[in-house]
C-alpha positions as CSV (number, residue, x, y, z in Angstrom):
1,M,-194.3,16.8,165.7
2,N,-194.2,14.1,163.1
3,I,-197.2,11.7,163.4
4,I,-197.5,8.3,161.7
5,A,-201.0,6.8,161.8
6,D,-202.9,3.8,160.5
7,E,-204.9,4.9,157.5
8,N,-208.0,3.0,158.8
9,M,-208.3,5.1,162.0
10,P,-211.4,7.3,161.6
11,L,-211.2,10.9,162.8
12,V,-207.4,10.7,163.0
13,A,-207.0,13.7,160.7
14,S,-209.6,15.8,162.6
15,L,-208.2,15.0,166.0
16,F,-204.4,14.9,165.4
17,A,-203.6,17.1,162.5
18,G,-203.3,20.1,164.8
19,F,-200.5,18.4,166.7
20,G,-198.1,18.4,163.7
21,D,-197.4,16.8,160.4
22,L,-199.7,13.7,159.9
23,R,-198.9,10.8,157.6
24,C,-201.3,7.9,157.2
25,L,-200.0,4.4,156.1
26,P,-201.5,0.9,155.8
27,G,-201.2,-0.6,159.3
28,R,-199.7,-3.9,158.1
29,Q,-197.1,-2.1,155.9
30,M,-195.5,0.1,158.4
31,S,-191.7,-0.4,158.3
32,P,-188.7,0.7,160.4
33,D,-187.7,3.4,157.9
34,S,-191.2,4.9,157.8
35,L,-190.9,5.6,161.6
36,A,-187.4,7.1,161.5
37,E,-188.7,10.6,162.1
38,A,-191.9,9.8,164.0
39,D,-192.7,11.5,167.3
40,L,-196.1,9.9,167.6
41,L,-197.3,6.5,166.4
42,L,-201.0,5.7,166.1
43,V,-202.0,2.1,165.3
44,R,-204.6,-0.6,165.3
45,S,-204.2,-4.3,166.1
46,V,-202.7,-5.3,162.7
47,T,-199.4,-3.4,163.5
48,Q,-196.9,-5.4,165.6
49,I,-195.1,-2.9,167.8
50,D,-191.8,-4.7,168.5
51,E,-188.0,-4.2,168.4
52,Q,-187.8,-4.6,164.7
53,L,-190.4,-2.1,163.8
54,L,-189.0,0.5,166.2
55,S,-185.3,-0.1,165.3
56,Q,-185.0,3.3,163.6
57,A,-187.7,5.1,165.7
58,H,-185.2,7.0,167.9
59,K,-187.4,10.1,168.2
60,L,-190.6,8.2,169.2
61,K,-192.2,9.5,172.4
62,F,-195.8,8.2,172.2
63,V,-197.6,5.1,170.9
64,G,-201.3,4.9,170.9
65,S,-203.4,1.9,169.9
66,A,-207.1,2.5,169.1
67,T,-207.9,-1.0,170.4
68,I,-209.0,-2.8,173.4
69,G,-206.4,-5.6,173.0
70,T,-202.7,-4.9,173.5
71,D,-201.1,-8.3,172.6
72,H,-199.7,-6.6,169.4
73,V,-197.7,-4.2,171.5
74,D,-194.4,-5.0,173.3
75,Q,-195.1,-2.8,176.3
76,A,-192.0,-3.8,178.1
77,L,-189.9,-2.5,175.1
78,L,-191.8,0.8,175.2
79,A,-191.2,1.2,179.0
80,R,-187.5,0.5,178.6
81,R,-187.2,3.2,175.9
82,G,-189.3,5.7,177.9
83,I,-192.1,5.7,175.2
84,H,-195.5,6.5,176.6
85,F,-198.2,4.0,175.7
86,A,-202.0,4.3,175.6
87,N,-204.8,2.2,174.2
88,A,-208.6,2.4,174.2
89,P,-210.1,-0.1,176.7
90,G,-213.8,-0.7,176.1
91,C,-213.9,1.4,172.9
92,N,-215.7,-1.3,170.9
93,K,-217.3,-3.4,173.7
94,I,-220.8,-2.2,172.6
95,A,-220.1,-3.2,168.9
96,V,-218.9,-6.7,169.9
97,G,-221.9,-7.2,172.2
98,E,-224.2,-6.3,169.4
99,Y,-222.4,-8.5,167.0
100,V,-222.9,-11.5,169.3
101,I,-226.6,-10.8,169.8
102,S,-227.1,-10.2,166.1
103,A,-225.5,-13.6,165.4
104,L,-227.5,-15.4,168.1
105,L,-230.8,-14.1,166.7
106,V,-229.8,-15.4,163.2
107,L,-229.0,-18.8,164.6
108,A,-232.2,-18.8,166.8
109,E,-234.3,-18.3,163.7
110,R,-232.3,-20.7,161.7
111,H,-232.6,-23.5,164.2
112,Q,-235.9,-22.5,165.8
113,L,-234.4,-21.7,169.2
114,H,-236.0,-19.5,171.9
115,L,-233.1,-17.6,173.5
116,S,-234.9,-16.8,176.7
117,G,-234.0,-19.5,179.2
118,M,-231.0,-20.7,177.2
119,T,-227.6,-20.6,179.0
120,L,-224.7,-18.5,177.8
121,G,-221.1,-19.1,179.0
122,V,-219.1,-15.9,178.7
123,I,-215.3,-16.7,178.8
124,G,-213.7,-13.5,179.8
125,A,-215.7,-11.0,181.8
126,G,-213.9,-7.7,181.2
127,N,-215.4,-4.8,179.3
128,T,-216.4,-6.8,176.2
129,G,-217.6,-9.9,178.0
130,T,-219.7,-7.8,180.3
131,A,-221.3,-6.0,177.4
132,V,-222.2,-9.3,175.9
133,A,-223.6,-10.6,179.2
134,E,-225.7,-7.5,179.8
135,R,-227.4,-7.8,176.4
136,A,-227.9,-11.6,176.7
137,R,-229.6,-11.1,180.1
138,A,-231.9,-8.5,178.4
139,L,-233.0,-11.3,176.1
140,G,-233.7,-13.6,179.1
141,M,-230.7,-15.8,178.8
142,Q,-229.0,-17.3,181.9
143,V,-225.4,-16.1,181.9
144,C,-222.4,-17.9,183.5
145,L,-219.3,-15.8,183.8
146,C,-215.9,-17.4,183.7
147,D,-212.8,-15.3,184.4
148,P,-210.3,-16.8,186.8
149,P,-208.0,-13.7,186.9
150,L,-210.9,-11.4,187.8
151,A,-212.2,-13.9,190.4
152,A,-208.7,-14.0,192.0
153,A,-208.5,-10.2,192.0
154,G,-211.7,-10.0,194.1
155,D,-214.3,-9.2,191.5
156,P,-217.6,-9.6,193.5
157,R,-219.6,-11.1,190.6
158,E,-220.3,-14.9,190.6
159,F,-218.0,-16.9,188.4
160,V,-217.9,-20.5,187.3
161,P,-215.0,-22.8,186.3
162,Y,-214.1,-23.0,182.6
163,E,-215.4,-26.6,182.5
164,V,-218.8,-25.5,183.7
165,A,-219.0,-22.6,181.3
166,L,-218.2,-24.9,178.4
167,C,-221.4,-26.8,179.2
168,S,-223.6,-23.8,178.3
169,D,-225.9,-23.8,175.3
170,V,-223.9,-20.9,173.9
171,V,-220.2,-20.2,174.7
172,S,-218.8,-16.9,173.8
173,F,-215.0,-16.0,174.1
174,H,-213.9,-12.5,175.1
175,V,-210.4,-13.0,176.5
176,P,-207.1,-11.3,175.7
177,L,-204.4,-13.4,174.0
178,T,-201.8,-14.5,176.6
179,R,-199.2,-17.2,176.1
180,E,-197.8,-17.6,179.5
181,G,-198.9,-17.8,183.1
182,P,-201.5,-19.8,185.0
183,H,-204.3,-18.4,183.0
184,A,-202.8,-18.4,179.5
185,T,-205.4,-18.2,176.7
186,W,-203.5,-19.4,173.7
187,H,-205.4,-22.5,172.4
188,L,-207.8,-22.2,175.4
189,L,-210.2,-24.1,173.2
190,D,-208.0,-27.1,172.3
191,E,-208.6,-30.7,171.3
192,A,-209.3,-31.7,174.9
193,A,-211.9,-29.0,175.4
194,L,-213.5,-29.7,172.0
195,C,-214.0,-33.4,173.0
196,V,-216.5,-32.5,175.7
197,L,-218.7,-30.3,173.6
198,E,-222.0,-31.5,172.1
199,G,-223.0,-30.9,168.5
200,E,-225.9,-28.5,169.1
201,Q,-223.8,-26.1,171.2
202,I,-223.1,-22.7,169.7
203,L,-219.5,-21.4,170.0
204,I,-218.6,-17.8,169.3
205,N,-215.1,-16.3,169.0
206,A,-214.9,-12.5,168.8
207,C,-211.6,-11.9,170.6
208,R,-208.4,-13.4,169.2
209,G,-208.0,-16.2,166.7
210,E,-205.3,-18.0,168.5
211,V,-207.6,-18.5,171.5
212,W,-209.0,-21.4,169.5
213,D,-206.9,-24.2,168.0
214,N,-208.2,-24.0,164.5
215,Q,-206.6,-27.3,163.3
216,A,-208.3,-29.1,166.2
217,L,-211.5,-27.3,165.4
218,L,-211.4,-28.3,161.8
219,A,-210.9,-31.9,162.8
220,R,-214.0,-31.7,165.1
221,Q,-216.1,-30.0,162.4
222,S,-215.1,-32.6,159.8
223,G,-216.5,-35.4,162.0
224,P,-220.1,-36.6,162.5
225,D,-221.1,-34.2,165.3
226,P,-220.0,-30.6,164.3
227,L,-220.6,-27.6,166.4
228,R,-222.5,-24.5,165.5
229,L,-219.7,-21.9,165.0
230,V,-219.7,-18.1,164.8
231,M,-216.1,-17.0,163.9
232,D,-215.0,-13.4,163.6
233,V,-211.3,-14.1,164.4
234,W,-208.9,-16.7,163.0
235,E,-205.6,-18.2,163.8
236,G,-202.8,-16.7,161.7
237,E,-204.7,-13.7,160.3
238,P,-204.6,-12.7,157.5
239,Q,-203.5,-16.2,156.5
240,L,-206.5,-18.4,157.4
241,L,-207.2,-22.1,157.6
242,T,-209.6,-21.6,154.7
243,P,-211.4,-25.0,154.8
244,L,-212.7,-24.1,158.3
245,I,-214.9,-21.3,156.8
246,R,-217.4,-23.7,155.3
247,H,-217.8,-25.4,158.6
248,T,-219.2,-22.3,160.3
249,E,-222.7,-20.9,160.7
250,L,-221.4,-17.3,160.4
251,A,-217.9,-16.2,159.4
252,T,-216.6,-12.6,159.3
253,P,-213.1,-11.0,158.9
254,H,-212.3,-9.7,162.4
255,I,-215.0,-6.9,162.3
256,A,-217.1,-7.6,165.4
257,G,-216.0,-4.4,166.9
258,Y,-216.1,-2.4,163.7
259,S,-219.1,-0.2,164.4
260,L,-218.6,3.4,163.3
261,E,-219.0,4.5,166.9
262,G,-216.6,1.8,168.1
263,K,-213.8,2.8,165.7
264,M,-214.3,6.5,166.3
265,R,-214.4,6.0,170.0
266,G,-211.1,4.1,169.8
267,T,-209.4,7.1,168.1
268,Y,-211.0,9.5,170.4
269,Q,-209.8,7.7,173.5
270,V,-206.2,7.8,172.2
271,Y,-206.7,11.5,171.4
272,Q,-207.8,12.1,175.0
273,A,-204.8,10.1,176.3
274,C,-202.4,12.1,174.1
275,C,-203.8,15.4,175.3
276,D,-203.4,14.2,178.9
277,W,-199.8,13.1,178.2
278,M,-199.0,16.5,176.5
279,G,-200.7,18.5,179.2
280,L,-203.2,19.9,176.7
281,P,-206.9,20.4,177.2
282,V,-209.3,18.2,175.3
283,T,-210.9,20.6,172.9
284,Q,-213.2,18.4,170.9
285,D,-216.3,16.5,172.0
286,F,-217.1,13.0,170.7
287,A,-220.9,13.2,170.1
288,P,-220.8,16.0,167.5
289,L,-218.3,14.1,165.4
290,L,-220.8,11.3,164.8
291,P,-222.8,11.6,161.5
292,R,-226.6,11.3,161.5
293,P,-227.7,7.7,160.9
294,P,-229.8,6.7,157.9
295,L,-232.5,5.4,160.2
296,D,-233.0,7.3,163.5
297,R,-236.5,6.9,164.9
298,L,-239.2,4.3,165.0
299,T,-242.5,3.8,166.9
300,L,-243.4,0.4,168.4
301,Q,-247.1,-0.5,168.7
302,Q,-246.6,-3.6,170.8
303,A,-244.3,-5.1,173.4
304,P,-241.2,-6.5,171.8
305,D,-240.8,-10.3,171.6
306,Q,-237.9,-12.2,170.2
307,A,-239.1,-11.9,166.6
308,L,-239.7,-8.2,166.9
309,L,-236.4,-7.6,168.6
310,K,-234.7,-9.5,165.8
311,R,-236.3,-7.2,163.2
312,L,-235.3,-4.1,165.1
313,I,-231.8,-5.2,165.7
314,H,-231.2,-6.3,162.1
315,L,-232.6,-3.0,160.9
316,V,-229.5,-1.4,162.4
317,Y,-227.0,-4.3,162.0
318,D,-227.5,-7.7,160.4
319,V,-224.4,-9.9,160.7
320,R,-225.5,-11.9,157.7
321,R,-224.4,-9.0,155.5
322,D,-220.8,-9.4,156.7
323,D,-221.0,-13.1,156.5
324,A,-222.0,-12.9,152.8
325,L,-219.3,-10.3,152.0
326,F,-216.7,-12.6,153.6
327,R,-217.7,-15.8,151.9
328,H,-217.9,-14.2,148.5
329,G,-215.0,-11.8,148.9
330,F,-212.3,-13.8,150.6
331,V,-209.8,-15.8,148.6
332,T,-206.4,-14.5,149.6
333,A,-204.8,-12.9,152.7
334,A,-205.0,-9.6,150.8
335,D,-208.7,-10.0,150.6
336,F,-208.9,-10.3,154.4
337,D,-207.3,-6.9,154.8
338,R,-209.3,-5.4,151.9
339,L,-212.6,-6.5,153.5
340,R,-211.6,-4.8,156.7
341,K,-210.3,-1.6,155.0
342,H,-213.4,-1.2,153.0
343,Y,-215.9,-2.3,155.6
344,P,-219.4,-0.8,155.0
345,E,-220.6,1.8,157.6
346,R,-222.3,0.1,160.5
347,R,-224.0,1.9,163.4
348,E,-224.7,0.9,166.9
349,W,-228.3,0.3,168.2
350,S,-228.1,3.5,170.2
351,S,-228.3,5.4,166.9
352,L,-232.0,4.3,166.6
353,Q,-234.4,6.1,168.9
354,L,-237.5,4.1,169.7
355,A,-240.9,5.4,170.8
356,A,-242.4,2.6,172.8
357,A,-244.9,2.4,175.6
358,E,-244.1,-1.2,176.5
359,G,-240.8,-3.0,177.0
360,R,-238.8,0.2,177.6
361,E,-236.6,-1.3,180.2
362,Q,-235.7,-4.2,178.0
363,L,-235.0,-2.0,175.0
364,A,-232.8,0.3,177.1
365,A,-230.9,-2.7,178.5
366,L,-230.2,-3.8,174.9
367,G,-228.8,-0.3,174.1
368,F,-231.5,1.4,172.1
369,S,-232.2,5.0,172.7
370,L,-235.7,5.8,174.0
371,A,-237.9,8.6,173.0
372,P,-239.6,10.3,176.0
373,L,-243.2,9.3,176.6
374,A,-245.8,11.9,175.7
């Protein structure tokens, strides 16, 4: 088979080369003629799978997206053409959860906040929102979940209305981008919603840029009572509303889910789906494909408090690194893609094994690996 893949998909050669001839291309530069002979197409979120891109792809049988989100894929088009589609739900939920907590610990230190007892409104309680909520609860935060579609579908968890969640000390968005229907998320945070927010509230967007009205947000931030913003995604990527960057506490180029494990897991889930579609056995395991981390074991001599947890978490991943790279490295749209393509390796907290006699339940809930007690 002829396979076209995004060049930024880790493991794609190891997992798919045995299926046929593999050609890797920049995801944003895939063109109709490059897909003319393709049997399999493997992408990430920057590639728009639409009628134009597939206009010459008459041999295409399978499209795999190594992402949680699917708003870049015209699934109705694929269904009409009999093209099988698979994505990777939950592949980077851990990475996004860790991004949010890393950011919160930075802001807690910067503004002298004690996260335990603070409220967190999680907008969107799917795989990613749930991962964020679990880690926030491990820090003692009170979590309010808001997800009208899940509530309507009978999810047994307790949910609150959007207006209630917006009153939380921290509001973190984890919804898919939808433009139609009763629960459309395009510009979910609009001028009207921004008007009810108070200046000391922390807002985090690590889902899709168009969920926030960036122009309305810039107007709010330019006023006398700005919000504390953590922004990983931006309306119009890679063309950004550049003046908004300086009004953020932390700003990054759509990399919240970019842990090495998360990216590898996305490719691996598409590989599993492709094997299933082809009726082939899954012959490779995920864990052996992970490289050994640079720091893999520590011993704790005391129960972890917020300050110690911050030190541990930032040993593995400190979001300030990505904020600095973005602020100093972003000038043009090409820089946005360059920063993502050449993103430094980042590991998940599970890569660090902790030997600890106290606080083991909390450390495990956060996602660290625990060494057995002697």
